[in-house]
C-alpha positions in Angstrom: 1.4 19.4 8.5 3.9 20.5 10.9 3.7 24.4 12.2 7.1 24.2 14.1 8.4 27.7 13.9 5.3 29.3 14.1 4.8 29.5 17.7 2.3 26.6 17.4 3.0 22.9 18.5 3.6 19.8 16.3 0.2 17.8 16.3 -0.2 14.5 17.6 0.7 11.6 14.8 0.9 8.0 15.2 4.4 6.8 16.6 5.3 5.5 13.7 5.4 8.7 11.8 9.4 9.8 12.5 11.5 11.5 9.5 10.5 13.6 6.6 9.2 11.1 4.1 7.4 9.0 6.9 5.7 12.1 8.2 4.6 13.6 5.2 3.6 9.8 3.8 1.1 9.6 7.4 0.0 13.4 7.2 -1.1 13.2 3.2 -1.5 9.4 2.2 -2.0 6.9 4.9 -5.7 6.2 5.5 -6.6 8.4 2.6 -9.3 6.4 0.2 -7.6 5.5 -2.5 -10.0 4.8 -5.9 -7.6 5.2 -8.9 -6.5 1.6 -10.3 -3.0 2.8 -11.0 -2.2 4.1 -7.5 -3.8 0.8 -6.0 -1.5 -1.4 -7.9 1.2 0.8 -7.0 0.6 -0.1 -3.3 -0.1 -3.5 -3.7 3.7 -3.8 -5.2 5.4 -2.0 -2.8 3.5 -3.8 0.5 4.4 -6.8 -1.2 8.3 -5.6 -1.7 8.4 -4.7 1.9 7.9 -8.5 3.0 10.7 -8.7 5.7 11.7 -5.4 5.4 11.0 -1.9 7.0 8.3 0.5 5.2 10.9 3.3 5.5 13.3 1.2 3.2 10.6 0.9 0.8 9.3 4.4 1.1 12.9 6.1 0.9 13.2 3.8 -2.6 9.4 4.7 -3.7 10.7 7.1 -6.7 13.2 4.6 -7.9 10.3 2.1 -8.0 8.3 4.4 -10.1 11.1 4.9 -12.6 12.4 1.1 -12.6 8.7 0.0 -13.1 7.2 2.4 -15.7 4.8 4.4 -13.4 3.5 0.9 -12.3 1.7 0.9 -15.6 0.3 -2.5 -15.4 -0.1 -3.3 -19.2 3.7 -2.5 -19.8 5.0 -4.5 -16.4 2.9 -7.4 -17.7 5.0 -7.6 -20.9 8.2 -7.7 -19.0 10.2 -10.3 -20.5 13.8 -12.2 -19.1 15.8 -9.2 -20.0 14.0 -6.6 -18.8 14.2 -8.8 -15.3 17.6 -8.8 -15.5 18.1 -5.2 -15.8 15.9 -4.5 -12.9 18.1 -7.1 -10.8 20.9 -4.7 -11.1 19.1 -2.0 -10.1 20.3 -0.3 -7.0 17.4 1.9 -6.6 15.0 -1.0 -5.8 15.0 -4.1 -3.7 16.8 -6.7 -6.0 15.0 -9.7 -4.9 14.2 -12.0 -8.1 11.2 -13.8 -6.4 9.9 -10.0 -5.6 10.3 -8.7 -9.2 9.2 -11.3 -10.9 5.9 -11.4 -8.8 5.4 -7.7 -10.0 4.7 -9.1 -13.5 2.6 -12.0 -12.1 0.7 -9.5 -10.2 0.5 -7.1 -13.3 -1.1 -9.7 -15.6 -3.4 -10.7 -12.5 -4.2 -6.9 -12.2 -5.5 -6.8 -15.8 -7.8 -9.8 -15.8 -9.2 -8.9 -12.4 -10.0 -5.2 -14.1 -11.2 -6.8 -17.2 -13.4 -8.7 -15.1 -14.7 -6.5 -12.6 -14.2 -3.0 -15.0 -12.2 -2.1 -12.2 -9.8 -2.9 -9.7 -11.4 -0.4 -7.4 -14.6 -2.2 -7.4 -13.1 -5.6 -6.8 -11.1 -4.8 -4.1 -13.1 -2.4 -1.9 -16.0 -5.2 -2.1 -13.8 -6.8 0.8 -14.7 -4.0 3.1 -18.4 -3.4 1.8 -17.4 -0.6 -0.5 -16.9 2.1 2.6 -13.6 2.5 4.7 -13.4 0.6 8.2 -12.9 3.3 11.0 -11.3 1.4 14.0 -10.6 3.5 17.2 -6.9 2.2 18.6 -5.8 3.7 21.8 -2.0 2.8 20.4 0.1 1.0 18.1 -0.6 -2.4 20.5 -4.0 -2.3 19.8 -3.8 -2.4 15.9 -4.1 -5.6 14.4 -1.5 -7.3 11.9 -4.4 -9.1 10.4 -8.1 -9.4 10.2 -10.7 -11.7 8.8 -11.2 -9.2 6.1 -7.4 -9.4 5.0 -7.7 -13.3 5.2 -10.7 -13.1 2.7 -8.7 -10.9 0.3 -5.2 -12.6 0.7 -7.3 -15.9 0.1 -8.9 -14.5 -2.9 -6.0 -12.8 -4.3 -4.1 -16.0 -4.5 -6.7 -17.8 -6.0 -6.3 -14.9 -8.9 -2.5 -15.8 -9.1 -1.5 -12.7 -6.9 2.0 -13.2 -5.5 3.0 -12.2 -1.9 -0.4 -11.1 -1.0 -0.7 -12.8 2.5 -2.6 -11.6 5.2 -0.4 -9.6 6.7 0.4 -7.9 3.7 -3.1 -7.6 2.5 -4.1 -5.7 6.0 -1.0 -3.4 5.6 -2.6 -2.5 2.1 -5.7 -2.1 3.5 -4.4 0.8 6.0 -2.2 2.1 3.5 -5.3 2.7 0.6 -7.6 3.7 3.4 -9.7 0.8 3.5 -9.2 1.0 7.0 -8.9 3.9 9.6 -5.8 2.5 11.8 -4.6 6.2 13.0 -4.9 6.4 16.6 -7.7 8.3 18.2 -5.0 10.8 19.5 -4.0 11.5 15.9 -4.7 14.6 14.1 -5.6 12.6 11.0 -8.1 10.2 13.0 -10.6 12.7 13.0 -10.2 14.2 9.7 -10.3 10.8 8.0 -13.2 9.6 10.4 -15.3 12.6 9.3 -14.8 11.7 5.7 -16.1 8.7 5.9 
């Protein structure tokens, strides 16, 4: 974390990390390998909610999402009825988009089917990178891709299984978030730390 005020310079970060929430997310979560099913489901939903919006918008609403969607409990979300969806559409703390809210319910059902088939969603989703994080070496943000052959394959398979809002670009953002790929720029202080964990 930042050591400003202690006589030390701020560490070098990826250029997109600005603002307290964004910096904390960058320093503590982004690119860290996630193997917890509930957290993986949370990121899948949040990345889909981001479609057409900025990540900072979603980050600012994240706690509201956790409250509105029962802590991202897929089993509870899979049972949401029309009345619950209508309540969510009136909730100013989340993105009130009918398609995105409905897709969360559809994704919860698809998530549970995948978990039953593979014993865990983690086992299923990490197969797209062979079970290990891919460490890239981008010099700047312009060298970070928006999608890859792996995200194309993931997107296609998720869609086949009934998931919504899982285009290749959304899938790649998800892969970055949950540490399936390390896309911190090489000068960023998190790049070496995460590359060493691999």
